[in-house]
N, C-alpha and C positions, 0 to 999 in steps of 0.2 A: 649503491653502484658497489660492484665488484671493484677489484684492481683492474683486473683482464677488462672486464666492459668500461671501465671508462677508459681505455686505451692505453692504460699503463703497463701492462702486463701482454707480452707477442709472444706465441709459441714458438721456444727456438731464440728467443734475442737474450743470450745472454754471453753477456760479453769475457771470451776463450783464455783471454787473457789475467782475466782478474775476479778473486770468489772471494766470498765473509762467510768466518765461524763466527757468529758468538753464543755466548754463556753465561752463565751468573754465579759469581763465586761461591760457593756453597764451607759450611765448615766441615763436611767433609772431607774438601781438596784442598786446605790449606794445613802448614805447619802450627805449631806451636803459638808462634806470634802474629798469626792470625792472618796471614797473608799466602798467598798459592804456591802452591811445591812448584819449585823450579822442573820436575821432572811431567808434570802434568802440563805445565805451559807450553813445554819441547811438543809433547803429545798433540797436543792439538796444532802446532807449527806445523808439524809433519803432517800432521789430516789434513790442513785448509792448504798443505802445497801441491799433497798427493792428489787433489779436487782440481786445482789451478792446472794439473799439470795436465793428465786427464782431460781434461775438456779442452784444452790444445788440443795433443796428438788424436786423443780418441782410439790409445790403443794403450795396453799395459804396462805401467810405471814401475818401476823398484828406487827406493832411497839411497843413492849411490854413498852419497854422504855431506856431512852439513858442514858448513864453513863457519865461519867466528860467527858465535852469540853473544852477543852484549846483553849483560841485565842490569838495565838503566832504572828500574823501580820498581817497587813490589807492586801486586794487584792485591788486594785487601777483601774478606765477607764482606757480601751485602753489592758490593760493584759489578757491574760488568766488562766481559775484557771478547773485544770484537779484534779477531785477527785479519790481516788483508792479506791477501798473497797474490802478485804479480809476477809473469812470467816476463823475467831481465831477458834472458839472451838462449837463442836455441842453437845448437849446432843438429848435425844428421841423427842422432839418433839420444842428444842429452838437451840437457835445459837447465838452467840455474831458476830458481824462484826463492823471489826475494821477498818476506812473512814480517809484518809488523802485528806486535800484539799490543793495543792499547786499551786500559783503563778509563773506567768511564764513571761517574760520581753520576746514581739516575736521578737522585734528587736536586743538586746544581748544577748538575751538565757538563762539569768541568773534565777538560779530558788530557791526560797524558801518556808517553810514550814508553812502553815497560818493556819491551823487548825487540829487537829484531835481529833476525839473522837469515843466511845462504844458504839454499838446500838444493842442490844436485842429485835430478832424479834423471835416471835412464829409462828408456823408452825399452821393450820386449815384446816387441810386434810379433804376430802371429802370422804365417802365409803371406810376407809381405814380399816381393821381388827383392831382389836382391839391391838392387841401386835405389830406393824405396830409402826416402828421409823425412823427416815431420817437418810438417806447415811451418814457412816462416812468420816470423812477430809482427801482429797486425794491430792496430790501434785500437783498441776497448771505449764502447760506449760511454757519458757517463754517468749516472745513476740521478735518477729525477730526485729531488727533495722529499721530504716529505715523506717518503716508504720506507719501510726495513724489508731489508731480504737477507736472508741467513741460509747457506748450504751447509751442508753434512751427506755421512756417509750412514748406511741403513746396515747394519750388525745384525752377527742371527742370533743374541742377545737377545734381540730386539723384535723376532718373528715369530711365529705360530710354525707347527712341526711341518704345515706345507711351504711354508720359505716365503711366507710372506709377511709384513706389517703387521704388527697386531695394531686396532684401532686408538686405543690407549692409549699407544705412543704417537700414534697421528695425532690424537688429541693432544696431546702432553705438548710435542711442539709447538701446534697451533697456537695453544693459551699462552708458550712463555711470547710467542713471537707479538701477541697481543697484549699482554700487558709492559713489553717492551714497549712496542710502542705508544703506547697508557702514558705510561710514566713520559718517555721521552717527550711527550707534546705537552704534558699537563707538569712535570715537574714534583709528585705528589706522587705519594703512594700510590698504587692502582689495583682494583680488588676485584675480581670476578666476583660479579654481581650475576649477570645470566648469559646463558647459550641462548641463541635467537633460533636458530639453525644449524644443521649441520651436514651435510649431504656426500657422504663417500662413492667416488664415480667409478674410483678402478684400484689394482690392489695394486700395492709396489713390492715387489722384490727386493731379495738381500743382495747388497752391493751397487746399489742404483745411488744414487745423489736425490739427496731428497731439496727441494727448497721452500720455504715460507716465509711467504709475500703480506706484509701486511700494511693499511692505512688506517688512519683514523678518518669515518666516511661522515660521521654523526657528533656533533659535540650539542650536550645538553647545561643544566647550571650543575649541577656535579656527576655527570657524567658522560661517557665517549664510547659510542659503535665503532668497533674495530671490525672491518673486514678484510678476512685472510684467506689465501689461498693456499694453498699444498702442493706441491707440482714434485713429480718422481721424472728422474734426470737417467735413461738408459747409458750406461760410462762408455761401452766404443760405439753406438751411433748417434749419441748425442738427442736420439727423439724423446722428444720432452709431452708429457700426460698431466691433464690438472687430476691431480687423485680425488682432494678433497677441499668444500671451502663452505666457508663458514662466518658466521657475525657475533661478536662476544660483545657483552657491555657491561666495560667495564666503569668502577667510581671512585675518583676521589676521594681517599681517608685522608685526615692528621695520624697524630702519633695516639690517642684515644678510639681511632678508631669510629671516629664520626665523619660523615661525608662533609665534604670543602669544596665550596662552588671550581670550576677552573675556567682558567683565565684560558681566553682564548689566543692559538700562537699563529701570529702573524705569518712569521716566519716560515710556517711550514703548509699555512691554509695559502698562501699568496708567495709563492718563490719567487725570485729576481730570475 
């Protein structure tokens, strides 16, 4: 059963004041010490701040300034970095977005705060009345346990000549989400064994927000089936479309690439 069919995903049910960007740290993103470049981290923080601001205001935004950024620890090759952006304050045409970057050891599960910063975003609305102002800040609903949601923006280098997201880029995002969900569930190295089915339902335009929503829905002795949905979201209207859905079979392996048993994760399967 897909996350949507299970009642987990409702079109449009996105907390306006928080967004998450999830990335893996690869060698090309790091310095000679094997840790994530500070500039790469700042770029990701600015990107997720823009997503959070746009979801709140539904108008174009620009980054006006970046207040104090504290680098409290490094993110290392092979780790996951999760960037969480929350709208903290809202003025008439500007807002402050607080962003945290958290590194996670995928196998051990340990998480630590790497970087924290505040980004001041300014709205540049078009065709708005002179008295227009940003909507006030509201409460964001909590994310259900056991599900991965990651947001990002579609850029021109990911699209074809018609300005639509390449199918291969969509598959890459979906398989990355399946990998992270399966690895978090099992705390084992997870490799892709099969793609049961992927349905492409609608195109995604450059400049859209894309959400990948992944959840482990079946567990075998050494395998996990992950249901993944890819949602596109128009920046200005907030209109959301289920773009693609699929099921991916991930197998847990040891350091010698041999399949190993998966221990059921009660905290994920039966959240309190």
